[in-house]
C-alpha positions as CSV (number, residue, x, y, z in Angstrom):
1,M,-29.3,-39.4,11.4
2,R,-26.5,-40.6,13.4
3,K,-25.9,-44.2,13.6
4,F,-27.0,-45.2,16.9
5,A,-25.0,-47.4,16.0
6,L,-24.2,-47.8,18.9
7,V,-24.4,-48.1,21.4
8,L,-28.1,-49.6,20.0
9,T,-28.7,-48.9,17.1
10,V,-32.0,-48.9,15.4
11,L,-33.7,-52.3,15.6
12,L,-34.1,-53.7,12.0
13,G,-34.8,-57.0,10.4
14,T,-36.9,-59.9,11.0
15,L,-36.9,-62.3,14.0
16,G,-34.7,-65.4,13.9
17,Y,-35.6,-68.6,15.7
18,I,-35.9,-68.2,19.5
19,Y,-37.6,-70.7,22.1
20,A,-41.0,-69.1,22.8
21,D,-41.1,-70.2,26.4
22,E,-37.9,-68.3,27.1
23,A,-38.5,-64.9,25.0
24,V,-40.4,-61.9,26.6
25,K,-42.1,-59.7,24.2
26,I,-41.8,-56.1,25.3
27,G,-44.3,-53.2,24.7
28,I,-47.1,-55.1,23.0
29,L,-49.3,-52.7,20.6
30,G,-52.6,-51.8,22.1
31,T,-51.3,-52.3,25.4
32,E,-50.4,-49.8,28.2
33,G,-46.6,-49.0,27.6
34,E,-46.8,-50.0,23.8
35,L,-43.8,-49.5,21.8
36,I,-43.7,-48.1,18.3
37,Y,-40.2,-46.9,17.4
38,P,-37.9,-48.4,20.1
39,R,-34.3,-47.2,19.8
40,Q,-32.5,-48.6,22.7
41,I,-32.9,-51.4,25.2
42,K,-31.0,-52.1,28.4
43,E,-31.3,-54.0,31.6
44,G,-31.2,-51.8,34.5
45,P,-29.3,-52.1,37.8
46,D,-32.7,-53.0,39.4
47,G,-33.2,-55.8,36.9
48,H,-36.0,-54.2,35.0
49,I,-36.0,-53.6,31.1
50,Y,-35.6,-49.8,30.1
51,V,-36.5,-49.2,26.5
52,Y,-36.3,-45.7,24.7
53,D,-39.4,-45.2,22.3
54,S,-38.8,-42.3,19.9
55,M,-42.4,-42.3,19.1
56,D,-43.3,-40.3,22.1
57,A,-39.8,-39.7,23.7
58,F,-40.4,-41.9,26.7
59,I,-37.9,-44.3,28.3
60,K,-40.3,-47.1,29.2
61,V,-39.7,-49.4,32.2
62,Y,-40.8,-53.0,32.3
63,S,-40.4,-55.9,34.7
64,P,-38.3,-59.0,33.7
65,E,-41.6,-60.6,32.8
66,G,-42.4,-57.7,30.2
67,R,-45.1,-56.0,32.5
68,F,-45.1,-52.1,32.0
69,L,-44.2,-50.4,35.0
70,R,-43.6,-46.7,34.3
71,K,-42.1,-44.1,32.0
72,M,-39.8,-41.1,32.2
73,G,-38.7,-38.3,30.0
74,G,-41.4,-37.4,27.5
75,E,-41.1,-34.7,25.0
76,G,-40.6,-31.1,26.2
77,Q,-38.1,-28.3,27.0
78,G,-38.0,-28.4,30.8
79,P,-35.5,-30.5,33.1
80,G,-35.8,-34.3,32.7
81,E,-37.7,-33.7,29.4
82,I,-36.4,-34.6,25.8
83,Q,-36.3,-31.9,23.3
84,R,-35.1,-34.1,20.2
85,N,-36.9,-37.3,20.3
86,D,-35.1,-39.1,17.3
87,G,-31.5,-38.5,18.8
88,V,-31.5,-40.0,22.2
89,S,-29.2,-42.4,24.0
90,F,-29.3,-43.6,27.7
91,G,-27.3,-45.6,30.2
92,F,-26.7,-46.1,34.0
93,T,-24.4,-44.7,36.5
94,P,-22.5,-46.8,39.0
95,D,-24.7,-45.5,41.8
96,E,-27.9,-46.5,39.9
97,K,-29.0,-43.3,38.3
98,L,-30.2,-43.3,34.6
99,Y,-28.8,-40.7,32.3
100,F,-29.8,-39.8,28.7
101,T,-28.1,-37.7,26.1
102,E,-29.7,-35.8,22.8
103,F,-28.2,-35.2,19.5
104,F,-27.9,-31.8,17.5
105,T,-30.8,-29.4,18.3
106,G,-31.6,-31.4,21.4
107,H,-30.4,-30.3,24.9
108,P,-26.8,-30.1,24.8
109,W,-26.1,-31.7,28.3
110,I,-26.3,-35.1,29.8
111,T,-29.4,-35.4,31.9
112,L,-29.4,-37.5,35.3
113,M,-32.5,-39.0,36.7
114,E,-33.5,-41.2,39.6
115,L,-34.6,-44.6,38.4
116,S,-38.1,-43.7,39.7
117,G,-38.2,-40.9,36.9
118,K,-37.3,-37.8,39.1
119,F,-35.1,-35.4,37.6
120,Q,-31.7,-35.2,39.4
121,K,-29.4,-32.8,37.5
122,A,-28.0,-31.7,34.0
123,I,-24.3,-31.9,33.3
124,K,-23.5,-29.2,30.9
125,L,-20.3,-29.8,28.8
126,D,-17.7,-27.3,28.6
127,I,-17.7,-27.0,24.9
128,K,-17.7,-23.7,22.7
129,E,-18.7,-25.2,19.4
130,F,-22.0,-26.3,18.2
131,F,-22.3,-29.9,19.1
132,G,-24.6,-32.8,19.7
133,V,-23.9,-35.8,21.9
134,S,-24.4,-39.2,20.1
135,I,-23.8,-41.5,23.2
136,A,-21.9,-41.4,26.6
137,H,-20.7,-44.2,28.7
138,C,-20.4,-43.5,32.5
139,L,-17.2,-45.1,33.9
140,P,-16.9,-46.4,37.4
141,D,-15.3,-43.4,38.9
142,G,-18.3,-41.3,37.5
143,R,-16.5,-39.8,34.6
144,F,-17.8,-40.3,31.0
145,L,-16.6,-41.4,27.7
146,T,-18.7,-39.3,25.4
147,E,-19.1,-39.2,21.6
148,L,-19.5,-35.8,20.1
149,N,-20.6,-34.7,16.8
150,F,-19.7,-31.4,15.3
151,A,-21.1,-29.3,12.4
152,G,-18.7,-29.6,9.5
153,R,-17.9,-27.2,6.9
154,P,-19.5,-27.8,3.3
155,K,-17.5,-28.4,0.4
156,R,-18.6,-27.3,-3.0
157,E,-18.2,-29.8,-5.9
158,K,-19.5,-28.6,-9.3
159,D,-23.3,-28.0,-8.7
160,F,-23.8,-29.4,-5.2
161,F,-22.2,-29.6,-1.8
162,Y,-20.6,-32.2,0.3
163,H,-21.1,-32.3,4.0
164,R,-18.6,-33.5,6.7
165,S,-19.7,-34.8,10.0
166,P,-16.8,-34.6,12.4
167,Q,-17.2,-37.1,15.2
168,E,-14.9,-37.3,18.6
169,I,-14.6,-39.5,21.6
170,V,-13.5,-37.6,24.6
171,L,-13.1,-38.3,28.2
172,Q,-14.9,-35.8,30.5
173,N,-15.3,-35.5,34.2
174,A,-18.5,-35.6,36.2
175,D,-19.1,-31.8,36.0
176,G,-18.9,-31.8,32.1
177,G,-15.1,-30.6,31.8
178,I,-13.2,-32.1,29.0
179,I,-10.2,-34.1,30.3
180,S,-8.6,-35.4,27.0
181,K,-9.6,-36.1,23.4
182,I,-9.2,-39.8,22.3
183,K,-10.2,-40.4,18.7
184,R,-11.7,-38.0,15.9
185,T,-12.7,-38.6,12.4
186,D,-14.1,-36.1,9.6
187,Y,-16.0,-38.2,7.1
188,I,-18.0,-36.8,4.3
189,T,-21.6,-38.1,4.9
190,R,-24.0,-36.1,3.1
191,I,-24.7,-34.6,-0.2
192,S,-27.0,-31.5,-1.0
193,Y,-27.8,-28.6,-3.4
194,E,-27.5,-26.1,-0.5
195,S,-24.7,-25.1,1.8
196,N,-26.8,-25.3,4.7
197,G,-29.0,-28.2,4.7
198,A,-31.7,-30.1,2.9
199,D,-29.1,-32.9,2.4
200,S,-29.3,-36.6,1.8
201,P,-27.0,-39.2,3.3
202,I,-24.4,-41.0,0.9
203,P,-23.6,-44.8,1.4
204,F,-20.7,-46.7,2.7
205,V,-19.4,-44.2,5.0
206,P,-16.7,-46.0,7.2
207,A,-18.0,-47.1,10.6
208,F,-17.3,-45.0,13.9
209,A,-17.8,-48.1,16.4
210,W,-16.6,-48.0,19.8
211,C,-17.0,-48.9,23.5
212,P,-15.2,-48.6,26.8
213,Y,-12.8,-51.6,27.1
214,K,-10.4,-52.6,29.8
215,Q,-7.7,-50.8,32.0
216,D,-8.6,-47.2,30.9
217,T,-8.9,-48.1,27.1
218,V,-11.3,-47.6,24.3
219,L,-12.1,-50.3,21.6
220,F,-12.5,-48.8,18.2
221,S,-13.0,-49.7,14.4
222,D,-13.7,-47.9,11.3
223,G,-15.0,-51.1,9.8
224,L,-12.2,-51.2,7.0
225,S,-10.0,-53.7,8.8
226,T,-10.1,-57.2,10.4
227,K,-8.5,-55.7,13.4
228,L,-10.0,-53.7,16.4
229,Q,-7.8,-50.8,17.6
230,V,-7.2,-50.1,21.3
231,Y,-6.7,-46.5,22.5
232,N,-5.6,-45.4,25.9
233,Y,-7.4,-42.2,27.3
234,Q,-4.6,-40.0,26.0
235,G,-5.6,-41.1,22.3
236,K,-2.6,-43.2,21.8
237,L,-3.0,-46.4,19.9
238,I,-1.6,-49.2,22.1
239,K,-2.5,-52.3,20.6
240,E,-4.6,-54.0,17.6
241,I,-6.7,-57.2,18.1
242,Q,-6.8,-59.5,15.2
243,T,-10.3,-60.8,14.7
244,S,-12.1,-63.2,12.1
245,L,-14.3,-60.5,10.6
246,P,-14.3,-60.8,6.9
247,E,-12.3,-58.5,4.8
248,P,-14.4,-55.4,3.6
249,E,-16.0,-55.8,0.3
250,K,-15.2,-53.5,-2.6
251,V,-18.1,-51.1,-3.5
252,T,-19.2,-51.6,-7.1
253,R,-21.1,-49.6,-9.5
254,K,-24.1,-52.2,-9.0
255,D,-24.1,-51.3,-5.2
256,L,-24.2,-47.7,-5.9
257,N,-27.0,-48.0,-8.1
258,K,-29.0,-50.3,-5.8
259,W,-28.5,-47.7,-3.1
260,R,-30.0,-44.9,-5.3
261,E,-32.9,-46.9,-6.3
262,R,-33.8,-47.8,-2.7
263,R,-33.5,-44.1,-1.7
264,K,-35.7,-43.0,-4.7
265,E,-38.4,-45.7,-3.9
266,T,-38.5,-44.6,-0.2
267,Y,-38.4,-40.8,-0.5
268,A,-40.0,-40.0,-3.8
269,S,-43.3,-41.5,-2.8
270,R,-43.1,-40.4,0.9
271,N,-42.6,-36.8,0.2
272,P,-42.6,-36.0,-3.7
273,D,-42.3,-32.3,-3.2
274,W,-39.3,-32.6,-1.1
275,W,-37.8,-35.2,-3.3
276,N,-38.1,-33.1,-6.6
277,R,-36.8,-30.0,-5.1
278,F,-33.9,-31.5,-2.9
279,G,-33.6,-35.4,-3.1
280,K,-32.6,-35.6,-6.8
281,V,-29.2,-34.4,-5.9
282,I,-28.3,-38.2,-5.4
283,D,-28.2,-38.3,-9.3
284,N,-25.2,-36.3,-9.2
285,Y,-23.5,-38.8,-7.0
286,K,-22.0,-41.1,-9.7
287,K,-19.1,-42.4,-8.0
288,S,-18.6,-43.6,-4.4
289,I,-16.0,-41.6,-2.3
290,Y,-15.6,-44.8,-0.3
291,K,-14.3,-47.9,-1.9
292,E,-15.2,-50.6,0.7
293,H,-18.4,-51.6,2.5
294,P,-17.5,-51.3,6.2
295,N,-17.5,-54.9,7.8
296,L,-19.3,-54.0,11.0
297,S,-21.8,-51.6,12.4
298,G,-21.1,-52.0,16.1
299,I,-19.0,-52.9,19.0
300,A,-20.0,-53.7,22.6
301,L,-18.3,-55.2,26.0
302,T,-20.5,-57.9,27.5
303,P,-21.0,-58.5,31.1
304,Q,-18.4,-61.3,31.1
305,G,-15.9,-59.4,29.3
306,N,-16.2,-60.7,25.9
307,I,-16.5,-58.5,22.7
308,L,-19.8,-58.5,20.8
309,I,-19.4,-57.4,17.1
310,S,-22.4,-56.7,15.0
311,G,-21.6,-56.9,11.1
312,R,-23.1,-54.8,8.5
313,W,-26.7,-55.5,7.6
314,D,-26.9,-57.8,4.4
315,M,-29.8,-56.2,2.2
316,E,-29.6,-59.2,-0.1
317,K,-29.7,-61.9,2.6
318,N,-31.8,-59.9,5.1
319,Q,-29.5,-60.8,8.0
320,S,-26.3,-59.6,9.9
321,L,-23.3,-61.7,11.3
322,Y,-22.7,-61.4,15.2
323,L,-19.2,-62.5,16.7
324,L,-18.6,-63.1,20.1
325,L,-14.7,-62.8,20.6
326,D,-12.5,-63.1,23.7
327,E,-10.1,-60.4,24.6
328,S,-7.5,-62.0,22.1
329,G,-9.9,-61.8,19.4
330,D,-10.6,-65.4,19.1
331,T,-14.0,-66.4,18.0
332,K,-16.2,-67.9,20.8
333,A,-19.4,-67.9,18.9
334,E,-20.6,-66.8,15.3
335,V,-24.1,-66.4,14.2
336,S,-25.5,-65.1,10.9
337,S,-29.2,-64.1,12.0
338,A,-32.1,-62.2,10.8
339,A,-32.6,-60.8,14.4
340,G,-31.6,-57.1,14.6
341,G,-30.0,-55.1,17.3
342,V,-28.8,-57.9,19.1
343,S,-27.2,-57.2,22.6
344,I,-26.1,-59.1,25.8
345,S,-27.0,-58.0,29.4
346,K,-26.5,-59.9,32.4
347,S,-30.0,-61.7,32.3
348,F,-31.2,-61.3,28.7
349,I,-30.3,-61.2,25.0
350,F,-32.2,-58.4,23.5
351,L,-33.1,-58.4,19.7
352,G,-36.0,-57.1,17.5
353,K,-37.9,-57.2,14.2
354,A,-39.8,-54.8,12.1
355,D,-42.8,-55.2,10.0
356,Q,-43.6,-53.8,6.6
357,D,-44.7,-50.5,8.1
358,G,-41.7,-49.9,10.1
359,I,-43.3,-50.9,13.5
360,I,-40.6,-52.6,15.7
361,T,-41.0,-55.4,18.2
362,V,-38.5,-55.9,20.8
363,Y,-37.8,-59.3,22.5
364,A,-35.9,-60.2,25.6
365,Q,-34.6,-63.7,25.4
366,K,-33.7,-65.1,28.9
367,R,-30.1,-66.0,29.4
368,T,-29.8,-70.0,30.7
369,G,-26.1,-70.6,30.1
370,S,-22.8,-68.9,28.8
371,E,-22.8,-65.8,26.5
372,E,-21.7,-68.0,23.6
373,E,-24.3,-70.7,24.3
374,D,-27.1,-68.1,24.6
375,L,-26.0,-66.3,21.5
376,L,-25.9,-69.5,19.3
377,R,-29.4,-70.1,20.0
378,L,-30.3,-67.3,17.7
379,K,-29.5,-69.7,15.0
């Protein structure tokens, strides 16, 4: 499944230290509005907290104090409903509407809703290929920066197939017409015995991390450099920003073996029939295509115009590096934390933890100072 990487990303990890009197626990199990598998959390233009829960395909709304208010969406085929529950991303328009997108096999459009949950309209994208929308950012003028995914052609390699996952950032108008294409990649991401599916992801694929930036530009990184790239809306690279990100680490045979062992432990026990028929294809992946670990998993522009970078998750240390940078790339705050899915809004720092059963709890830590001060409190 696509990294929701981004834009949030799936909340993982264990919770780092936070001040109990400043943290709001969202969607407590056993209560109305409980959260099981939250995928994304944002502060809405009304000051309320919005969380997408892939368990029941609802975007759930909470007060700043964590009280459940209402929900919208839900699984279904109709207007305002969600067809694919595990591939949703949402955001807000300048005129205070909520919109959401769906991935492959979901609705191939952008759905707009009133904050009350009333369906407004669907923006159908003018694209002829089979595609999915990973994430979209609404610009101040109503246009969208949208990340599209396409079905790549499989490539035969001895007795198995490599599968590509083309990704592209485009600028589209408010009616779904494509204005320009900004950045495209075509990474091999999966392996299978069949040409049309039953595939398993491969590790260490370069990142596709990006966010809207300043003055009609996009900030991008593939995670294989200590520099961030800045593209204009015509797809031209206009500058690079040097950061204090660590250099990407080399992938070793030990890394590949650990990945294979973890995959077997997870899937062989969960679905042995599928594993015996299809999953064992990973034994054929004896040498990594990609030579380095990506050094980040996400990029976001904060309310104060800083850059928040989420480093790759360290499986050994069970933590991730978070960097808050100014527009020149200078580090304002650096935190290594076991908190996952960290993001900064006007009023909160959002983060999460997962228990042994994969049940995720999200927290909204109330902002009390500057972005760097509040981020450093994660220590």
